[in-house]
C-alpha positions as CSV (number, residue, x, y, z in Angstrom):
1,M,16.1,-1.9,-0.1
2,S,15.2,0.0,-3.3
3,N,11.9,2.0,-3.3
4,I,9.8,3.0,-6.2
5,W,10.3,6.7,-5.2
6,D,14.2,6.5,-5.2
7,P,15.5,9.0,-7.9
8,A,17.8,8.2,-10.7
9,I,18.8,11.9,-10.9
10,V,18.9,14.4,-8.0
11,M,18.2,18.0,-8.9
12,N,19.1,21.2,-7.0
13,E,18.4,24.9,-7.4
14,G,21.8,25.7,-8.9
15,L,21.5,23.1,-11.6
16,V,18.0,24.2,-12.4
17,K,19.1,27.8,-12.7
18,E,21.8,26.9,-15.3
19,I,19.2,24.9,-17.3
20,V,16.7,27.7,-17.3
21,K,19.4,30.3,-18.3
22,E,20.5,28.0,-21.2
23,Q,17.1,27.2,-22.6
24,F,15.0,30.2,-21.8
25,P,17.4,33.2,-21.9
26,G,14.5,35.7,-22.1
27,I,13.4,34.8,-18.5
28,T,14.8,37.0,-15.8
29,I,15.5,34.7,-12.9
30,K,14.7,36.2,-9.5
31,E,14.3,33.1,-7.5
32,I,14.4,29.3,-8.0
33,K,13.2,27.3,-5.0
34,K,12.6,23.6,-4.5
35,I,9.1,23.1,-3.3
36,G,8.6,19.4,-3.3
37,E,9.2,16.0,-4.9
38,G,7.1,13.0,-5.6
39,F,7.8,9.5,-6.9
40,D,8.3,10.7,-10.4
41,N,9.3,14.4,-10.4
42,T,11.2,17.0,-8.5
43,V,9.4,20.4,-8.4
44,F,10.8,23.9,-8.3
45,S,9.2,27.3,-8.2
46,L,10.5,29.9,-10.8
47,N,9.9,33.5,-9.6
48,N,6.7,32.2,-7.8
49,E,5.1,32.3,-11.3
50,I,6.1,29.1,-13.0
51,L,6.2,25.5,-11.6
52,L,9.1,23.5,-13.1
53,R,8.9,19.7,-13.0
54,F,11.9,17.6,-13.7
55,P,11.7,13.8,-14.0
56,R,13.4,11.8,-11.3
57,R,13.7,8.7,-13.4
58,K,13.3,7.8,-17.1
59,I,9.8,6.4,-16.8
60,A,8.5,9.8,-15.8
61,V,9.3,11.2,-19.2
62,K,6.3,9.4,-20.6
63,I,4.2,10.9,-17.8
64,L,5.2,14.4,-18.7
65,N,4.2,13.8,-22.3
66,V,0.7,12.9,-21.2
67,E,0.4,16.2,-19.4
68,K,1.9,18.1,-22.2
69,N,-0.7,16.8,-24.7
70,L,-3.7,16.5,-22.4
71,L,-3.8,19.6,-20.1
72,P,-4.1,22.2,-22.9
73,V,-7.2,20.4,-24.2
74,I,-9.1,19.9,-20.9
75,H,-8.0,22.7,-18.5
76,N,-10.9,25.0,-19.3
77,Q,-13.5,22.3,-18.6
78,F,-13.3,22.7,-14.8
79,E,-14.5,25.2,-12.2
80,M,-11.2,24.9,-10.4
81,N,-7.6,25.4,-11.5
82,T,-5.4,22.8,-13.1
83,T,-1.8,23.3,-14.1
84,V,-1.2,24.1,-17.8
85,P,2.3,23.7,-19.5
86,V,3.8,27.0,-20.5
87,L,7.5,26.0,-21.0
88,D,8.7,23.1,-23.0
89,G,12.2,22.1,-21.8
90,K,14.4,19.9,-24.0
91,P,17.1,17.3,-23.1
92,S,20.6,18.8,-22.9
93,K,24.1,18.1,-21.6
94,L,22.9,19.5,-18.2
95,F,19.8,17.2,-18.0
96,P,19.2,14.2,-20.2
97,W,15.4,14.3,-20.3
98,P,12.7,16.8,-21.3
99,F,11.0,18.8,-18.6
100,L,8.0,21.2,-18.3
101,G,7.1,24.5,-16.8
102,Y,3.5,25.0,-15.7
103,S,1.2,27.8,-14.7
104,Y,1.4,28.3,-10.9
105,I,-1.4,27.5,-8.5
106,L,-0.9,29.3,-5.3
107,G,-1.1,27.0,-2.3
108,K,0.2,23.6,-1.2
109,P,-1.0,20.1,-0.6
110,P,-2.8,19.6,2.7
111,I,-0.8,18.1,5.6
112,R,-3.6,18.5,8.2
113,L,-7.4,18.5,7.8
114,N,-9.9,18.7,10.6
115,R,-13.4,17.3,10.2
116,E,-15.0,20.5,9.0
117,E,-12.2,21.1,6.5
118,R,-12.7,17.5,5.1
119,I,-16.4,18.1,4.8
120,A,-15.7,21.4,3.0
121,L,-13.8,19.4,0.3
122,I,-16.9,17.3,-0.6
123,E,-18.7,19.7,-3.0
124,P,-15.6,20.9,-5.0
125,L,-14.2,17.4,-5.3
126,A,-17.5,16.0,-6.4
127,I,-18.1,18.7,-9.0
128,F,-14.6,18.3,-10.3
129,L,-14.8,14.6,-10.7
130,K,-18.3,14.8,-12.2
131,Q,-16.9,17.2,-14.8
132,L,-13.8,15.2,-15.5
133,H,-15.6,11.9,-15.8
134,S,-18.1,13.5,-18.2
135,I,-15.5,14.6,-20.8
136,D,-16.3,13.0,-24.2
137,L,-13.5,10.6,-25.2
138,I,-14.1,11.5,-28.8
139,E,-12.6,14.9,-28.1
140,L,-9.4,13.2,-26.9
141,A,-9.0,10.7,-29.7
142,K,-6.0,12.6,-31.2
143,I,-4.1,12.6,-28.0
144,K,-3.9,8.7,-27.9
145,L,-4.0,8.4,-24.2
146,P,-3.0,5.1,-22.6
147,Y,-5.3,2.6,-20.9
148,D,-4.6,1.3,-17.4
149,E,-1.3,-0.5,-18.2
150,L,-0.5,-0.7,-14.5
151,R,-3.6,-2.8,-13.5
152,R,-4.3,-0.4,-10.7
153,L,-7.7,-1.9,-9.7
154,D,-6.7,-5.6,-10.3
155,I,-6.9,-6.8,-6.7
156,N,-5.4,-10.3,-7.5
157,F,-2.4,-8.5,-9.0
158,R,-2.1,-5.7,-6.4
159,K,-2.9,-7.7,-3.2
160,P,0.7,-9.1,-2.8
161,Q,2.1,-5.6,-3.2
162,L,-0.3,-4.3,-0.6
163,E,0.7,-7.1,1.8
164,K,4.4,-6.2,1.2
165,Y,3.9,-2.5,2.1
166,V,1.7,-3.3,5.1
167,Q,4.4,-5.6,6.5
168,Q,6.9,-2.9,5.9
169,A,4.7,-0.4,7.7
170,I,4.2,-2.8,10.6
171,R,7.9,-3.4,11.0
172,N,8.3,0.4,11.3
173,K,5.5,0.6,13.8
174,L,3.4,2.8,11.5
175,I,0.1,0.9,11.7
176,V,-2.1,2.0,14.6
177,D,-4.6,-1.0,14.3
178,E,-2.7,-4.0,12.9
179,Q,-5.6,-6.3,13.5
180,K,-7.9,-4.2,11.4
181,I,-5.6,-3.9,8.4
182,N,-4.8,-7.6,8.5
183,H,-8.5,-8.5,8.7
184,Y,-9.1,-6.3,5.7
185,I,-6.4,-8.0,3.7
186,E,-7.4,-11.5,4.7
187,N,-11.0,-10.9,3.4
188,L,-9.9,-9.0,0.3
189,V,-11.1,-10.7,-2.9
190,E,-11.3,-9.8,-6.6
191,I,-13.9,-7.2,-7.5
192,Q,-14.9,-6.6,-11.1
193,S,-15.7,-3.0,-12.2
194,E,-18.8,-2.8,-14.3
195,T,-18.4,0.9,-15.1
196,S,-17.7,2.4,-18.5
197,L,-14.3,3.6,-19.6
198,I,-13.7,7.3,-19.0
199,L,-11.0,9.8,-18.7
200,V,-9.5,9.6,-15.2
201,H,-6.8,11.6,-13.4
202,G,-5.3,8.3,-12.3
203,D,-3.4,9.5,-9.2
204,L,-5.8,11.5,-7.2
205,H,-4.6,11.6,-3.6
206,F,-4.0,14.5,-1.2
207,K,-0.4,15.2,-2.5
208,N,-1.9,16.1,-5.9
209,I,-4.5,18.5,-4.7
210,I,-3.7,22.2,-3.8
211,V,-5.4,24.0,-0.9
212,N,-5.0,27.6,0.4
213,E,-4.1,28.6,3.9
214,Q,-7.7,27.8,5.0
215,N,-7.5,24.3,3.5
216,K,-10.0,25.3,0.8
217,L,-9.5,23.4,-2.5
218,K,-7.7,25.5,-5.1
219,G,-6.6,23.1,-7.8
220,I,-5.5,19.7,-9.0
221,I,-2.0,18.9,-10.1
222,D,0.2,16.0,-11.4
223,W,-1.8,14.6,-14.3
224,G,0.9,12.3,-15.6
225,D,-1.1,9.2,-14.8
226,A,-4.2,10.3,-16.6
227,H,-5.6,7.6,-18.9
228,I,-8.7,5.9,-20.2
229,G,-9.8,3.9,-17.2
230,K,-12.4,3.4,-14.5
231,C,-14.0,5.9,-12.2
232,E,-13.2,3.9,-9.1
233,L,-9.6,4.9,-9.4
234,D,-10.4,8.6,-8.8
235,L,-13.2,7.9,-6.3
236,S,-10.6,6.5,-4.0
237,I,-10.0,10.0,-2.7
238,V,-13.5,9.9,-1.2
239,Y,-12.4,7.1,1.2
240,S,-9.1,8.7,2.3
241,L,-10.1,12.4,2.7
242,I,-13.9,12.5,3.2
243,P,-15.2,11.5,6.7
244,F,-16.7,8.0,6.4
245,D,-20.1,9.2,7.6
246,Q,-20.2,11.9,4.9
247,R,-19.5,9.8,1.8
248,E,-23.1,9.7,0.7
249,S,-23.0,13.5,0.6
250,F,-20.3,13.2,-2.1
251,Y,-22.3,10.8,-4.1
252,A,-25.4,13.0,-3.9
253,I,-23.5,15.5,-6.0
254,Y,-21.3,13.2,-8.1
255,G,-24.0,10.6,-8.8
256,K,-24.8,7.1,-7.5
257,V,-22.3,4.3,-7.9
258,S,-22.7,0.6,-7.1
259,E,-21.5,-1.1,-3.9
260,A,-18.8,-2.9,-6.0
261,S,-17.5,0.4,-7.2
262,K,-17.4,1.7,-3.6
263,K,-15.4,-1.3,-2.5
264,L,-13.0,-0.9,-5.4
265,A,-12.5,2.8,-4.6
266,Q,-11.9,1.9,-0.9
267,F,-9.3,-0.7,-1.9
268,K,-7.4,1.9,-4.0
269,A,-7.6,4.4,-1.2
270,I,-6.1,1.9,1.3
271,F,-3.4,0.8,-1.2
272,T,-2.3,4.3,-2.0
273,T,-2.4,5.5,1.6
274,I,-0.3,2.6,2.8
275,V,2.3,3.4,0.1
276,L,2.3,7.1,1.0
277,L,2.7,6.1,4.7
278,V,5.8,4.1,4.0
279,Y,7.1,6.8,1.8
280,A,6.6,9.5,4.5
281,H,8.5,7.4,7.0
282,D,11.3,6.8,4.6
283,Q,11.5,10.6,4.1
284,N,11.5,11.2,7.9
285,D,8.4,13.4,7.4
286,Y,6.5,12.6,10.5
287,T,3.8,15.3,9.9
288,L,3.0,13.4,6.7
289,V,3.1,10.1,8.6
290,N,0.5,11.3,11.0
291,F,-1.7,12.6,8.2
292,C,-1.5,9.2,6.3
293,Q,-2.4,7.4,9.5
294,E,-5.5,9.5,9.9
295,N,-6.4,8.9,6.3
296,L,-5.9,5.2,6.6
297,R,-8.1,4.9,9.7
298,N,-10.8,6.7,7.7
299,A,-10.4,4.5,4.7
300,L,-10.7,1.3,6.7
301,I,-14.1,2.2,8.0
302,E,-16.8,0.5,5.9
């Protein structure tokens, strides 16, 4: 069965070294190390100073172009770090697509969070999203950002996909409370967002945030899905990471939103977490499986 995260091109350290030597001869290569991969990119560390991201499939080239154009414009508008492109890699015989090198944020995505650590994320996440969602779209007019072409909050469109991934998770015995997730899906109906169009990160889940050794938030990465869209898309992280009984503490900082917006954000959190759960199992990453299961339990609580 083909998955959306299956790569068209598999990268390794040796190939990356040859590409860097060819395109950036002025850089002394001390170490190149693979540090992760997502649905769209394979990520390497260059000398622990530059983050290299290579598309895993052709569609990811468009995503890199969004980051290349957007991040230099907005990176200084936040209190926390965001990656900024510093190397502009070109297609070559060694690799057919462009790639980027970014400023390095020291840390890693969280794989475990206790209650206190989750609560500690509330203030920095709320401030970050408040700042992001307040950026004037007029300042971004020249970038020509896309709108939500993937219908990420269209429940009628996304519900069959959610059902498919839930059934896949159930077959693999990944769902702790099958009755609860099935009840949620059975009662899931279309919800219309009434919020204004704003700049959104577009893919804000735990794999795209960076924390330090103490699980304190250090930065936000992977901006390729940024677009002009709806705030509920980014607010989904509240429902996966923030303890359910502390959500109002987030909104006390970010600002009030409607009950409809909260339900849309919850839907996106559940959808994304289910996909990440199936992905983690496919990658045999059982630490990640456990973390996704914790996040799903949290997201399903009203």
